[in-house]
ZAKOLPA-119815 format. One record per residue: residue number from 0; residue in three letters; x, y, z of N, C-alpha, C, CB in turn. Coordinates in nm, 4 decimals. Atoms other than C-alpha are relative to their C-alpha. Glycine has a CB too. Layout:
BEGIN
[rec NUM ALA [X Y Z] [X Y Z] [X Y Z] [X Y Z]]
...
***
This chain:
BEGIN
[rec 0 MET [-0.0261 -0.1509 -0.0196] [15.2048 6.5625 -16.7320] [0.0842 0.0618 -0.1167] [0.0791 0.0249 0.1389]]
[rec 1 ALA [-0.0639 -0.0610 0.1095] [15.3072 6.8108 -16.9796] [0.1382 0.0337 0.0457] [-0.0761 0.1217 -0.0504]]
[rec 2 LYS [-0.1331 -0.0392 -0.0299] [15.6655 6.8840 -17.0021] [0.0275 0.1480 -0.0555] [0.0991 -0.1056 -0.0614]]
[rec 3 LYS [-0.0302 -0.1316 0.0346] [15.8188 7.2344 -17.0357] [0.0426 -0.0007 -0.1562] [0.1141 0.0561 0.0977]]
[rec 4 GLY [-0.0292 -0.0031 0.1496] [15.8405 7.3336 -17.4166] [-0.0694 -0.1094 -0.0732] [0.1509 -0.0121 -0.0280]]
[rec 5 GLN [0.0645 0.1068 0.0678] [15.6048 7.0570 -17.4988] [-0.1052 0.0549 -0.1028] [-0.0655 -0.0932 0.1031]]
[rec 6 THR [0.1096 -0.0553 0.0693] [15.3789 7.1324 -17.8018] [-0.1035 -0.0943 -0.0162] [0.0371 0.0510 -0.1241]]
[rec 7 PHE [0.1084 0.1002 -0.0136] [15.0386 6.9802 -17.8281] [-0.0740 0.0064 -0.1464] [-0.1065 0.0380 0.1341]]
[rec 8 GLN [0.0682 0.0196 0.1347] [14.8602 6.8485 -18.1619] [-0.1410 0.0669 0.0092] [-0.0140 -0.1616 -0.0387]]
[rec 9 ARG [0.1288 -0.0302 0.0107] [14.5461 7.0270 -18.2409] [-0.0738 -0.0396 -0.1247] [-0.0087 0.1276 0.0187]]
[rec 10 TYR [0.0872 0.0626 0.1098] [14.2771 6.8708 -18.4587] [-0.1107 0.1007 -0.0365] [-0.0674 -0.1423 0.0488]]
[rec 11 ALA [0.1247 -0.0832 0.0466] [14.0112 7.0576 -18.6750] [-0.1305 -0.0757 0.0457] [-0.0018 0.0196 -0.1694]]
[rec 12 GLU [0.1377 0.0412 -0.0387] [13.6436 7.0071 -18.5756] [-0.0466 -0.1082 -0.1039] [-0.1023 0.1290 0.0025]]
[rec 13 ASP [0.0168 0.1013 0.1143] [13.5989 6.8177 -18.9120] [0.0531 -0.1401 0.0240] [0.0693 0.0513 -0.1230]]
[rec 14 PHE [-0.0843 0.1185 -0.0251] [13.8595 6.5774 -18.8309] [-0.0509 -0.0792 0.1145] [0.1429 0.0392 0.0264]]
[rec 15 LYS [0.0538 0.0586 -0.1140] [13.7110 6.5035 -18.4864] [-0.1199 -0.0657 -0.0339] [-0.0210 0.0924 0.1036]]
[rec 16 ARG [0.1285 0.0561 0.0139] [13.3617 6.4557 -18.6038] [0.0106 -0.1244 -0.1085] [-0.1040 0.1176 -0.0458]]
[rec 17 LYS [-0.0191 0.1223 0.0701] [13.4821 6.2168 -18.8753] [0.0563 -0.1228 0.0826] [0.0894 0.0291 -0.1109]]
[rec 18 ALA [-0.0593 0.1092 -0.0926] [13.6820 6.0091 -18.6208] [-0.0987 -0.0480 0.0756] [0.1094 0.0434 0.0911]]
[rec 19 VAL [0.1096 0.0624 -0.0802] [13.3819 5.9803 -18.4085] [-0.0963 -0.0646 -0.0837] [-0.0708 0.0980 0.0846]]
[rec 20 MET [0.0961 0.0755 0.0851] [13.1714 5.8762 -18.6963] [0.0611 -0.1332 -0.0249] [-0.0326 0.0734 -0.1361]]
[rec 21 MET [-0.0820 0.1239 0.0204] [13.4356 5.6161 -18.7803] [-0.0174 -0.0953 0.1043] [0.1426 0.0290 -0.0098]]
[rec 22 TYR [0.0097 0.0810 -0.1096] [13.4182 5.4762 -18.4274] [-0.1390 -0.0528 0.0113] [0.0413 0.0707 0.1188]]
[rec 23 GLU [0.1342 0.0416 -0.0031] [13.0352 5.4809 -18.4142] [-0.0417 -0.0945 -0.1084] [-0.0817 0.1129 -0.0035]]
[rec 24 ASN [0.0513 0.0920 0.1081] [12.9916 5.3068 -18.7464] [0.0860 -0.1100 -0.0284] [-0.0217 0.0698 -0.1250]]
[rec 25 GLY [-0.0910 0.1004 0.0299] [13.2989 5.1021 -18.7740] [0.0166 -0.1233 0.0810] [0.1116 0.0554 -0.0052]]
[rec 26 GLY [-0.0310 0.1112 -0.0718] [13.2980 4.8705 -18.4903] [0.1421 -0.0337 0.0574] [-0.0362 -0.0940 -0.0762]]
[rec 27 LYS [-0.1451 0.0276 -0.0327] [13.6792 4.9120 -18.4231] [0.0145 0.0541 0.1341] [0.1065 0.0658 -0.1020]]
[rec 28 SER [-0.0225 -0.0498 -0.1427] [13.8295 4.9815 -18.0813] [0.0639 0.1284 -0.0173] [0.0901 -0.0966 0.0920]]
[rec 29 TYR [-0.0583 -0.1266 0.0024] [13.9536 5.3074 -17.9724] [0.1374 0.0025 -0.0356] [-0.0149 0.0604 0.1183]]
[rec 30 GLN [-0.1462 0.0115 0.0343] [14.3216 5.1956 -17.9912] [0.0248 -0.0332 -0.1419] [0.0668 -0.1046 0.0839]]
[rec 31 THR [-0.0297 0.0347 0.1508] [14.2922 5.0533 -18.3435] [-0.0308 0.1288 -0.0694] [-0.0937 -0.1283 -0.0641]]
[rec 32 LEU [0.0413 -0.1195 0.0843] [14.1070 5.3601 -18.4788] [0.1112 0.1035 0.0340] [-0.1580 0.0583 0.0361]]
[rec 33 ALA [-0.0893 -0.1166 -0.0298] [14.3529 5.5914 -18.2937] [0.1265 -0.0126 -0.0722] [0.0291 0.0137 0.1484]]
[rec 34 ASN [-0.1320 0.0262 0.0720] [14.6457 5.4230 -18.4574] [-0.0195 0.0234 -0.1502] [0.0527 -0.1513 0.0253]]
[rec 35 GLU [0.0384 -0.0168 0.1305] [14.4861 5.4341 -18.7957] [0.0034 0.1628 -0.0470] [-0.1430 -0.0654 -0.0120]]
[rec 36 LEU [0.0219 -0.1385 0.0320] [14.4170 5.8016 -18.7735] [0.1356 0.0818 0.0445] [-0.1369 0.0540 0.0777]]
[rec 37 GLY [-0.1217 -0.0637 -0.0539] [14.7652 5.8741 -18.6281] [-0.0170 0.0826 0.1231] [0.0587 0.0841 -0.1008]]
[rec 38 LEU [0.0128 -0.0697 -0.1227] [14.6437 5.9909 -18.2922] [0.0975 -0.0348 0.0946] [-0.1233 -0.0185 0.0556]]
[rec 39 ARG [-0.1024 0.0458 -0.0874] [14.8917 6.0043 -18.0190] [-0.0469 -0.0841 0.1202] [0.0728 0.1149 0.0473]]
[rec 40 SER [0.0565 0.0731 -0.1201] [14.6613 5.8472 -17.7599] [-0.1354 -0.0273 -0.0409] [0.0047 0.0815 0.1389]]
[rec 41 SER [0.1403 0.0389 0.0283] [14.3343 5.6724 -17.7838] [-0.0827 0.0675 0.0994] [-0.0236 -0.1536 0.0040]]
[rec 42 THR [0.0816 -0.0807 -0.0864] [14.2103 5.8803 -17.4989] [-0.0544 0.1269 -0.0565] [0.0735 0.0315 0.1144]]
[rec 43 GLN [0.0546 -0.1065 0.0781] [14.1667 6.1671 -17.7354] [-0.1242 -0.0288 -0.0740] [0.0952 0.0431 -0.0906]]
[rec 44 LEU [0.1226 0.0391 0.0473] [13.9082 5.9707 -17.9249] [-0.0906 -0.0270 0.0795] [0.0050 -0.0894 -0.0686]]
[rec 45 LYS [0.1002 0.0352 -0.1122] [13.7436 5.8546 -17.6098] [-0.0688 0.1330 0.0244] [0.0723 -0.0611 0.1424]]
[rec 46 ASP [0.0559 -0.1323 -0.0356] [13.7013 6.2175 -17.5093] [-0.0860 0.0701 -0.1108] [0.1147 0.0913 0.0367]]
[rec 47 TRP [0.0650 -0.0709 0.1086] [13.5739 6.3263 -17.8500] [-0.1446 -0.0847 -0.0058] [0.0973 -0.0033 -0.1504]]
[rec 48 VAL [0.1335 0.0936 0.0165] [13.3058 6.0328 -17.8486] [-0.0791 0.0335 0.1207] [0.0296 -0.1728 -0.0055]]
[rec 49 LYS [0.0785 -0.0374 -0.1209] [13.2075 6.1195 -17.4979] [-0.0597 0.1447 -0.0204] [0.0940 -0.0057 0.1329]]
[rec 50 LYS [0.0632 -0.1297 0.0256] [13.1588 6.4847 -17.5823] [-0.1061 -0.0080 -0.1216] [0.1145 0.1071 -0.0321]]
[rec 51 TYR [0.0830 -0.0034 0.1091] [12.9662 6.3906 -17.9102] [-0.1356 -0.0622 0.0683] [0.0644 -0.0836 -0.1317]]
[rec 52 LYS [0.1240 0.0592 -0.0583] [12.7305 6.1654 -17.7075] [-0.0801 0.0841 0.0988] [0.0356 -0.1233 0.0682]]
[rec 53 GLN [0.0773 -0.0936 -0.1023] [12.6575 6.4299 -17.4376] [-0.0338 0.1286 -0.0725] [0.0906 0.0364 0.1368]]
[rec 54 GLY [0.0547 -0.1217 0.0796] [12.5860 6.6916 -17.7252] [0.0932 0.1069 0.0194] [-0.1447 0.0483 0.0444]]
[rec 55 GLU [-0.1001 -0.1250 -0.0055] [12.8860 6.9127 -17.6540] [0.0743 0.0275 -0.1276] [0.1105 -0.0207 0.1104]]
[rec 56 PRO [-0.0755 -0.0311 0.1204] [13.0771 7.0958 -17.9353] [0.1408 -0.0742 0.0066] [0.0176 0.1593 -0.0138]]
[rec 57 LEU [-0.1355 0.0634 0.0092] [13.3972 6.9108 -18.0492] [0.1134 0.1067 -0.0128] [0.0051 -0.0975 -0.1245]]
[rec 58 ASP [-0.1088 -0.0842 0.0259] [13.5914 7.2262 -18.1127] [0.0550 0.0301 0.1401] [-0.0412 0.1286 -0.0825]]
[rec 59 ASP [-0.0964 -0.0344 -0.1256] [13.8566 7.3514 -17.8723] [-0.0516 0.1278 0.0745] [0.1614 0.0301 -0.0511]]
[rec 60 GLN [0.0662 -0.1126 -0.0788] [13.6678 7.5730 -17.6137] [0.1058 0.0974 0.0498] [-0.0829 -0.0565 0.1248]]
[rec 61 ARG [-0.1068 -0.0909 -0.0727] [13.9870 7.6830 -17.4382] [0.0518 0.1058 -0.0970] [0.1288 -0.0879 0.0554]]
[rec 62 GLU [-0.0558 -0.0903 0.0907] [14.1024 7.8529 -17.7546] [-0.0992 0.1144 -0.0246] [0.0378 -0.0709 -0.1275]]
[rec 63 LYS [0.1030 -0.0874 0.0173] [13.7694 8.0418 -17.8002] [0.0091 0.0946 0.1318] [-0.1402 -0.0798 -0.0196]]
[rec 64 GLU [0.0103 -0.0834 -0.1219] [13.7859 8.1542 -17.4271] [0.1126 0.0900 0.0007] [-0.0032 -0.0814 0.1290]]
[rec 65 ALA [-0.1005 -0.0895 0.0068] [14.1283 8.2886 -17.4681] [-0.0100 0.1127 -0.0770] [0.0982 -0.0556 -0.0333]]
[rec 66 ARG [0.0413 -0.1066 0.0862] [14.0311 8.4879 -17.7584] [-0.1061 0.0993 0.0413] [-0.0417 -0.0564 -0.1133]]
[rec 67 GLU [0.1159 -0.0891 -0.0649] [13.7282 8.6341 -17.5747] [0.0580 0.0922 0.1019] [-0.1152 -0.0901 0.0742]]
[rec 68 PHE [-0.0562 -0.0546 -0.1105] [13.9166 8.7213 -17.2689] [0.1480 0.0713 -0.0205] [0.0044 -0.1096 0.0974]]
[rec 69 SER [-0.1373 -0.0380 0.0014] [14.2743 8.7910 -17.3778] [0.0047 0.0862 -0.1355] [0.1048 -0.1334 0.0046]]
[rec 70 PRO [-0.0191 -0.0681 0.1224] [14.3451 9.0609 -17.6333] [0.1197 -0.0443 -0.0808] [0.0099 0.1390 0.0267]]
[rec 71 PHE [-0.1024 0.0404 0.0649] [14.6642 8.8922 -17.7200] [0.0010 -0.1584 0.0115] [0.1202 0.0699 0.0512]]
[rec 72 ILE [-0.0025 0.1309 0.0014] [14.6941 8.5430 -17.8320] [0.1444 -0.0572 0.0023] [-0.0745 -0.0423 -0.1112]]
[rec 73 GLY [-0.1448 0.0457 -0.0208] [14.9934 8.3374 -17.7283] [0.0745 0.0625 0.1150] [0.0802 0.0283 -0.1228]]
[rec 74 VAL [-0.0854 -0.0627 -0.1067] [15.2756 8.4182 -17.4939] [0.0438 0.1409 -0.0391] [0.1266 -0.0872 0.0277]]
[rec 75 PRO [-0.0538 -0.1278 0.0530] [15.3664 8.7866 -17.5024] [0.1577 -0.0078 -0.0099] [-0.0449 0.1224 0.0951]]
[rec 76 LYS [-0.1409 -0.0139 0.0378] [15.7044 8.8807 -17.6383] [0.0651 0.0672 0.1123] [0.0210 0.0781 -0.1321]]
[rec 77 THR [-0.0717 -0.0766 -0.1186] [15.9514 8.9729 -17.3565] [0.1424 0.0298 -0.0450] [0.0043 -0.0897 0.1429]]
[rec 78 LYS [-0.1302 -0.0418 0.0345] [16.2795 8.9882 -17.5241] [0.0088 0.0544 -0.1566] [0.0965 -0.1227 0.0259]]
[rec 79 PHE [0.0005 -0.0680 0.1384] [16.3501 9.2284 -17.8189] [0.1532 0.0177 -0.0222] [-0.0886 0.1528 -0.0059]]
[rec 80 LYS [-0.1307 -0.0116 0.0475] [16.6641 9.2635 -18.0207] [0.0410 0.1587 0.0178] [0.0069 -0.0544 -0.1547]]
[rec 81 THR [-0.0367 -0.1537 -0.0072] [16.6440 9.6688 -18.0141] [-0.1157 0.0529 0.0818] [0.0125 0.0811 -0.1550]]
[rec 82 VAL [0.0863 -0.0789 -0.0714] [16.4810 9.9268 -17.8154] [-0.1238 0.0451 -0.0789] [0.0729 0.1115 0.0489]]
[rec 83 GLU [0.0888 -0.0226 0.1218] [16.3023 10.0186 -18.1432] [-0.1054 -0.0813 -0.0187] [0.0668 -0.0084 -0.1149]]
[rec 84 GLU [0.0942 0.1077 0.0221] [16.1578 9.6858 -18.1861] [-0.1051 -0.0203 0.1146] [0.0779 -0.1267 -0.0198]]
[rec 85 GLU [0.0977 0.0081 -0.1220] [16.0108 9.6971 -17.8244] [-0.0960 0.1072 -0.0059] [0.0723 0.0091 0.1379]]
[rec 86 ARG [0.0815 -0.1004 -0.0011] [15.8686 10.0340 -17.8651] [-0.1128 -0.0076 -0.1218] [0.0860 0.1197 -0.0031]]
[rec 87 ASP [0.0931 0.0196 0.0976] [15.6897 9.9353 -18.2052] [-0.0843 -0.1099 0.0525] [0.0612 -0.0281 -0.1340]]
[rec 88 TYR [0.0885 0.0815 -0.0385] [15.5610 9.6210 -18.0376] [-0.1029 0.0584 0.1003] [0.0662 -0.1065 0.0465]]
[rec 89 LEU [0.0907 -0.0642 -0.0822] [15.4110 9.8212 -17.7535] [-0.0878 0.0874 -0.0551] [0.0584 0.0605 0.0898]]
[rec 90 LYS [0.0975 -0.0860 0.0792] [15.2650 10.0761 -17.9835] [-0.0979 -0.0671 -0.0639] [0.0605 0.0763 -0.0976]]
[rec 91 ALA [0.1012 0.0679 0.0542] [15.0906 9.8130 -18.1684] [-0.0965 -0.0684 0.0999] [0.0560 -0.0910 -0.0869]]
[rec 92 GLN [0.1020 0.0434 -0.1201] [14.9426 9.6754 -17.8285] [-0.0915 0.1108 0.0246] [0.0753 -0.0353 0.1441]]
[rec 93 VAL [0.0833 -0.1121 -0.0388] [14.8197 10.0213 -17.7529] [-0.1148 0.0271 -0.1007] [0.0867 0.1240 0.0148]]
[rec 94 GLU [0.0961 -0.0101 0.1191] [14.6669 10.0575 -18.0961] [-0.1021 -0.1142 -0.0026] [0.0800 -0.0019 -0.1362]]
[rec 95 TYR [0.0890 0.1166 0.0069] [14.5083 9.7094 -18.0901] [-0.1113 0.0406 0.1155] [0.0864 -0.1526 0.0304]]
[rec 96 LEU [0.0982 -0.0170 -0.1110] [14.3475 9.7951 -17.7342] [-0.0996 0.1149 -0.0330] [0.0756 0.0307 0.1368]]
[rec 97 LYS [0.0895 -0.1204 0.0514] [14.2110 10.1327 -17.8626] [-0.0928 -0.0450 -0.0797] [0.0689 0.1064 -0.0748]]
[rec 98 LYS [0.1050 0.0685 0.0845] [14.0396 9.9391 -18.1508] [-0.0983 -0.0772 0.0640] [0.0572 -0.0847 -0.0905]]
[rec 99 ARG [0.0834 0.1150 -0.0664] [13.9051 9.6575 -17.9416] [-0.0768 0.0652 0.1142] [0.0958 -0.1264 0.0591]]
[rec 100 TYR [0.0949 -0.0540 -0.1070] [13.7849 9.8839 -17.6598] [0.0059 0.1514 -0.0074] [0.0396 -0.0508 0.1504]]
[rec 101 PRO [-0.0149 -0.1455 0.0189] [13.7146 10.2251 -17.7878] [-0.0630 0.0831 0.1136] [-0.0629 0.0406 -0.1329]]
[rec 102 ASN [0.0638 -0.0763 -0.1072] [13.4969 10.3302 -17.4898] [0.1010 0.0204 0.1254] [-0.1337 -0.0774 0.0455]]
[rec 103 LEU [-0.0947 -0.0083 -0.1205] [13.7897 10.2953 -17.2412] [0.0796 0.1236 0.0009] [0.0974 -0.1176 0.0036]]
[rec 104 HIS [-0.0780 -0.1251 -0.0096] [13.9717 10.6027 -17.3439] [-0.0978 0.1249 -0.0488] [0.1397 -0.0131 -0.0962]]
[rec 105 GLY [0.0620 -0.1128 0.0367] [13.7910 10.9285 -17.3361] [0.0533 0.1270 -0.0527] [-0.0566 0.0259 0.0886]]
[rec 106 LYS [-0.0667 -0.1115 0.0290] [13.8807 11.2828 -17.4100] [0.1299 0.0055 0.0748] [-0.0819 0.1115 0.0254]]
[rec 107 ASP [-0.1279 -0.0227 -0.0518] [14.2552 11.3497 -17.3541] [0.0481 -0.1398 0.0528] [-0.0026 0.1132 0.1114]]
[rec 108 GLY [-0.0447 0.1245 -0.0245] [14.2951 10.9765 -17.3027] [-0.0308 -0.0524 0.1461] [0.1406 0.0002 -0.0290]]
[rec 109 PHE [0.0457 0.0399 -0.1388] [14.1337 10.9695 -16.9603] [-0.1443 -0.0425 0.0004] [0.0179 0.1169 0.1008]]
[rec 110 GLN [0.1407 0.0569 0.0051] [13.8134 10.7759 -16.8766] [-0.0887 0.1070 0.0806] [-0.0085 -0.1588 0.0707]]
[rec 111 LYS [0.0843 -0.1028 -0.0670] [13.5298 11.0096 -16.7660] [-0.0696 -0.0701 0.1156] [-0.1069 0.0667 -0.1004]]
***
């Protein structure tokens, strides 16, 4: 189980693909290959091989889904040093949303 504040290692799709090919062509065990590549767990490699064999993409789908459904990536900032900093942050959010969803605000800022 993940612990509070724990960070996770992310690997590029190319790295994952190379690791899977090394496993497929090399005849080494998951554990041996994971140690050689510096992976924290051989389970990561097993999951990548399983996805590869099932024809699923090796890239991180959660990251893409988060970008599609959430206009803000990461945890929103909740503590600010000054009121001005908070104001600027909120203004930037509003401007981002206006650009991202131009049809949401009509004349005078109200939806028709």
